[in-house]
N, C-alpha and C positions, 0 to 999 in steps of 0.2 A: 195166345195169339194163334189163329188158324193158319194153315199153310199158305193159302192165297194171299191173306193180309200180310204175312211175313215176307213173301216174295215181292209184293208191291212196295212195301216199306224199304226193304233192302235195295231193290233195284233203283228206286227214286233217289235214295241217298248216295248210292254208289255212282250213278250217272253224273251227279253234280260234281263229285270229286274227280272223276276221270276227265270230265270236260275241262277242269281247271288245268289239266296237263295237255290240253289240245288233243286228247285221244277221243275216238269216236264212241258213240253210245253202244255200238256193237260190242266193244271191248267189255263193257259192264254186263251186257246181256250174256256174253260168253261165260263170264265168271259165275253169274247168278244161275245160269242154266245147269251148272254142275254142282250146285251147293246142296248141302243138307242143312235143314233149319232146326234149331234146338232152343228150348227155353230152360233157364237155370233159375232156381229159387234163391232168395237171399241167403248168403252164407255158403252156397254150393261152390265146390272147386271145379273150375273149368279144366285145369290141368295142373300137374305138380312138376317140380324139378325132376328131371331124369326120365319123364314119360316120353314116348315117341313123338318126334317133331315133324311127322309127315303131314299133319293137318294145320291149317292156318285159320284163325277165328276172326270174322268180321263182325264187330259189334254194331247193331243198328237200333237197339233199344236197351236202356238200362245203364248201369255203371259197374265197372270191374276194377278191383284193386290188383295191381301188378306188384308182386313181391320178389325180392332177391333173398333167398335163404342164406344164412351164415353158418359157419362151421360150429358155432357155439349154441345153435338151436334158435337164435333170434332171427328176425327178418327185417329187411329194409323195405319200406313202402316206396317203390320207385316211381310209381305213376298211378293216376286214376284215369282209366280209359272210359270213353263214352261213345255215343253214336258217331259213326264214321271212322272209328279207330280200328286198326288192324293189329291183332295181338297173336302171340304164339309163333312168330316167325324167327325169333332169336333162339339160337341153338348152340350146342357144343357136340363134339364127337365123344361118345362114351367109350368104355373099355373094350367094347365089342365092335367098335368101328361104326356105330349107328348114330344118326342125328337124334339128339335128345333135347328136351326143353331145358333152357338155362334158368328161366324164371318160373314163378307160380302165379296163377290167376284165380281170384275168388270174387264171386258176385257180391257187390255191396248191396244191391237191391235186385229185384226180379229183372233178369236180363235175357234178351233174345239175341242170338248170334247166327250167322251163316257160316258153315264150315266148308272149306274146299281144300283140295290137296295141293301141296307144294309143287308136285309134278305138273299138275294142270296149269298152275300159274306160270311156271317156267316155260311151258310150251306156248302159252299165249304171248309171253314176252318175246319169244323167238320169232313171232310172226310180225312184229313191228318193223317199220321201215327204218332206215339208217338215221333219218332226221329225228324221228321220235325217240330212238334209243339215245341219241346224243343229248336230247333235252332231258331225259331221265337221268343220264349220267351226270349232267351238269347240276341238276337239282339234288342228286345224291351227294355231290361234293359240298353243296351249300348246306345240306342237312348235317353232314359230318362236321362241318365247321361250326354250326350252331350247337350241336351236341357237345363238342369239345369245349366251346366257349362257356356253355352253361355249367358243365362240371367244374371247369377251372374257376369260374366266378363263384359258384356255390361253395366250394371247398375253402375259399378265402374269407367267407362270411362268418360273423358271429351267429349264435343261435337265434338271436332276435332278428337279425337281418335275413337269415334263412327262412324263418317263419313268415316274415313280411313278404319275402320273395314267393313262397309257396302259396300264400293267400292271394297274391296278385295273379299268379298263374291260374289258380282255381276260379277266380272271378272272371277272367277272360274266357275260360272254357265252359264253366258251368254257372256263371252269374246271371241273375235275372234282376232287372231294374224295377224298383217300386218306389213309393214315396219316401222311404227311409234311407235308400241307398241301393247297394248291390247285395242281394240275398244269394248266398251260396246254397245251391240245391242239395249237394251231397251231405248226408248226415254222418260226418266224420267225428270220431271221438278224440279226446286229447291224446290217447295212446296212439291213434293213427297219425296225428301230427308229430308226435315224438318220433315215430318210425320214419317219418318223411324228412325230418331235419337232423336225425342222428343224436337225439338227446333223450332225456327222461321225461316221464309224464309230469312229475312235479315241476320241472323246468318250464314245460309248456303251460302248465296251470299258472305259474307266476308271470310268465310273459303275457298270457291272455289277460290276467288281472291288470297288469300295467297298461296294456293297450286299451282296455275298457275304461280305465280311469282317465286316460288321455283323450278319450272320445274318438279313437280311430277304429274301434271294433264294438259291435253290439251283438247281443244274443237274443234269439227268439226261439224258445224251446230247444230243439236239437240243431237249429240252423244259426249260422253266423251271418251278420250283416255288416258290410263295409260301407262307410259314407263315401259319396262321390267327391271328387276333388274340390268342387266349388262349395261343398258343405263341411269341409274339414275344419277343425278348430284352428284359429289363427296362429297359435303357437306350435302347431304340429307340422312336421315335414315328412310324415310317414305315409306310406300307402296311398300315393296319388293315383287313384284307380279310375280309369274311364274305359270300361270294357268296349271292345270293338263291335260286339254283336249281342247286346243284352236283350233279353226277352224273346229271342228267336228260338225256334224248335230245334235248330241244328247248331253245332259249335262253329266258331269262326274258322276260316281256313288257316292251316298251320303249316309251317315249313317242315317240321319233323317232330318225332317223339323220341324217347330214349331208345336207341337202336344199336344193338350189338353188331348187326349186320353192317351198319355204316362204318363203325370203328374198324371192322375187319376188312372193309373194302369189297364186300360181296354185293355186287350190284343186284343180282337176282333176288336176294333176300330183302334188300333195303328199299327196292322200288315200291313195294306195296305200302310201306310206311309213308313214302313221299306222296303217293297217289291218293291216299286216304286221309291224310292229316292236313 
C-alpha cells in the first residue's frame, strides 16, 4: 500500500470513529497528520512485551493477534484486532521507570498501521472542551464496566461456553454473511482458539467436533461458518448469531476492547480505545 492510499484509508476510517464521539473531523486530521505508516507481513511482530510504549498503533487494514505472555513461556490470545482498532496503548512501568508494552502484537495477515506518539495524542486530548472531555470520561466508565463484566462472565464459563462466546464475538467483528451463514474471515487455528479460551488444542478439537455434529458449526478450508439463528437445528440452543454489520468493509461500532488503561482508570490511555472501537 503506497503512502497516499494509506493516508486516505486511515483518515476515512478514523473520521468515522471520532464522529461517533461527536468530535470534529479536524481531530482525526490532526492525528493522521503526525502519523508514520507501516506495513507488516504475516507473522511479523508489531511489538513485544517490555518494548518502549511511546508509540500507539492504529490498525486500518489487516488483522493483529494481541497476546499476553505468561511466566511459563506460554501466551494467552487476548484479542484479535482489525481495522479501526487502537493497539499498543496498554503499558506498565518497567524497572527503570519507563513505560513499556504489557502485551505483544503479531500480524495474523498482512497488516497496515498508522503509528503516532502517545505524547501527541495526549496534547490533542488537552485541546478538547470540557463537554467533550466529560463525554469521553463517561464512555470510559462504560468501557471499564463492559470489560469487567466480560472478564467476570468469561471466567465463570465452561470451555464450551467460552468457545461459543469467542465465536460469537468474532462473528460480530469479522463475520461476513453468505448463503450458508456467517463466515469468519480470520484463519485461526485450533491452537489459537485454545489460547483464547485457556484450554488445550485437543479440547478445542473435541468441542469443534461436537459443534459440527450438532450442526452449529461448519468448516470450509481454513474458515469456520456459523449458521444464522433462523437456520439453526431445531434441537440446538447454541450460538444464536445475528451479526450487526455483516458483509461490510468496516467492523461494527464497539463500546471497548480489552483495555488495561480502563482498569487502571487512566483516561488519557483509554480514550483512544473508546474512540476507535
